C-alpha positions in Angstrom: 1.0 33.7 9.5 -1.8 31.7 8.2 -0.9 28.5 6.5 -2.2 28.0 3.1 -4.6 25.1 2.5 -4.1 22.5 -0.3 -4.4 23.6 -3.9 -6.0 20.3 -4.8 -8.3 17.9 -2.9 -8.4 14.6 -4.7 -10.6 11.6 -4.0 -8.9 8.3 -4.4 -10.6 5.0 -4.3 -8.9 1.6 -3.6 -10.6 -1.3 -5.5 -10.0 -4.9 -5.8 -11.1 -8.3 -4.2 -11.0 -8.9 -0.5 -7.6 -9.5 1.1 -5.5 -8.3 -1.8 -3.8 -5.6 0.3 -5.7 -2.4 -0.3 -6.0 -1.5 3.3 -2.3 -2.5 3.7 -1.1 -0.2 0.9 -3.1 2.7 2.4 -1.7 2.1 5.9 1.9 1.8 4.4 1.3 5.1 2.5 -0.4 7.1 5.3 1.2 5.6 8.6 4.2 3.8 7.1 3.0 0.6 8.9 2.0 -2.9 8.1 -0.3 -5.3 10.1 0.4 -8.9 9.7 -3.3 -10.0 10.5 -6.0 -9.7 8.1 -9.1 -7.8 9.1 -11.8 -7.3 6.4 -12.9 -3.7 5.6 -16.6 -3.4 6.6 -18.2 -0.9 4.1 -15.5 1.7 3.7 -12.7 3.4 5.6 -11.5 6.8 4.9 -7.9 8.2 5.3 -6.4 11.5 4.6 -3.0 12.5 3.6 -1.5 16.0 2.9 1.3 15.9 0.3 3.5 18.3 -1.6 4.3 17.4 -5.1 6.8 19.1 -7.4 5.1 19.3 -10.8 7.4 22.0 -12.1 11.0 22.4 -11.1 11.1 24.5 -7.8 7.4 24.7 -7.6 5.6 22.6 -5.0 1.8 21.9 -5.2 -0.1 21.1 -2.1 -2.7 18.3 -2.3 -4.9 16.6 0.1 -5.7 13.1 -0.9 -8.8 11.6 0.5 -8.3 7.8 0.3 -11.6 5.7 0.3 -10.8 2.1 1.2 -13.7 0.1 -0.3 -14.7 -3.3 1.0 -13.8 -5.9 -1.7 -16.5 -8.5 -0.8 -19.2 -8.9 -3.4 -21.9 -8.0 -0.9 -20.8 -4.4 -0.9 -21.1 -4.0 -4.8 -23.9 -1.4 -4.7 -22.5 0.6 -1.9 -19.1 0.7 -3.7 -20.4 2.1 -6.9 -21.9 5.0 -5.0 -18.7 5.7 -3.3 -16.8 5.6 -6.5 -18.6 8.7 -8.0 -16.5 11.7 -8.1 -13.2 9.9 -7.8 -10.2 11.5 -9.5 -8.0 8.4 -8.9 -8.5 4.7 -8.5 -6.0 2.1 -7.9 -7.0 -1.4 -8.6 -5.1 -4.2 -6.6 -4.7 -7.7 -7.2 -2.7 -10.3 -5.2 0.0 -11.9 -7.2 -0.4 -15.2 -5.2 -4.1 -15.5 -6.0 -4.9 -15.7 -9.8 -8.7 -15.3 -9.3 -8.0 -11.7 -8.0 -6.2 -10.9 -11.2 -9.1 -12.3 -13.3 -11.5 -10.0 -11.6 -9.4 -6.8 -12.4 -11.4 -6.2 -15.6 -14.7 -6.1 -13.8 -13.3 -3.7 -11.2 -12.1 -1.5 -13.9 -15.2 -1.5 -15.9 -17.4 -0.7 -12.8 -15.1 2.1 -11.9 -14.9 3.7 -15.3 -18.6 3.6 -15.7 -19.0 6.1 -12.8 -15.7 8.0 -13.2 -14.8 7.9 -16.9 -12.1 10.6 -16.7 -10.3 9.3 -13.6 -6.7 8.2 -13.3 -6.4 4.4 -13.0 -3.4 2.5 -11.9 -3.2 -1.3 -11.8 -1.3 -2.6 -8.7 0.2 -6.0 -8.4 0.6 -6.5 -4.7 2.4 -8.9 -2.5 5.4 -9.1 -4.9 7.8 -9.9 -1.9 6.1 -13.4 -1.7 7.9 -16.6 -3.0 4.6 -18.3 -4.0 3.8 -15.8 -6.9 1.4 -17.4 -9.5 0.5 -14.3 -11.6 3.3 -13.3 -13.9 4.4 -9.6 -14.3 3.5 -9.9 -18.1 -0.1 -10.4 -17.3 -0.4 -7.0 -15.4 1.6 -5.4 -18.1 -0.6 -6.9 -20.8 -3.8 -5.6 -19.0 -2.4 -2.2 -18.5 -1.5 -1.8 -22.2 -4.9 -3.1 -23.2 -6.7 -0.6 -21.0 -4.1 2.2 -21.4 -3.5 2.6 -17.7 -0.3 2.7 -15.6 1.0 -0.6 -13.9 3.2 -1.0 -10.8 4.3 -3.9 -8.7 4.2 -3.3 -4.9 4.7 -4.9 -1.5 2.7 -3.3 1.2 4.6 -5.4 3.6 8.1 -4.2 2.6 6.8 -0.8 1.3 8.4 -1.5 -2.1 7.0 1.0 -4.7 4.0 2.0 -2.5 5.0 5.6 -2.0 5.9 5.8 -5.8 2.5 4.4 -6.8 0.6 7.1 -4.7 2.9 9.9 -5.8 2.6 8.9 -9.5 -1.2 8.8 -9.3 -1.4 12.2 -7.7 0.9 13.8 -10.2 -1.0 12.4 -13.2 -4.3 13.5 -11.5 -3.0 17.1 -10.9 -1.6 17.4 -14.4 -4.9 16.2 -15.9 -6.7 18.9 -13.8 -4.3 21.6 -14.9 -4.9 20.5 -18.5 -8.5 20.6 -18.0 -8.5 24.0 -16.5 -6.2 25.3 -19.1 
């Protein structure tokens, strides 16, 4: 018997300043692992995960998520915008212990929406397991209401809400695709 391929192939990009936890969220989601030491992403890394999503009761849809982990450093800005094109989903990550990473969220959002205006976007407050939090939850909630996007708090280190964040994004993107196709 030949196994059926995915019904959906979705490009998902990880956006945010350097060292906010984009790679760690992807590693937690795809490999259920976490690395304690920080290694900057050079350019881009790509990971793939095949998932089954129950959109309708008793009906599973197969999707292949192609995750583009884009470097957050300013020197990669031109390269990043080329890689954003065609993305169905973006998750914009900031570090709750570093307020400047939150202040840059609007720029990340604007740059992405310019090249992928119909994509699903979710704002991710990462490192919520840390005791030294400086960006309050209300700030992320306010931004998400302002831009009409979803918001979630995660810890790539503990795994808190990481799977839920990816699943939610994929479900929304597939529903949007179904609506678009009629």
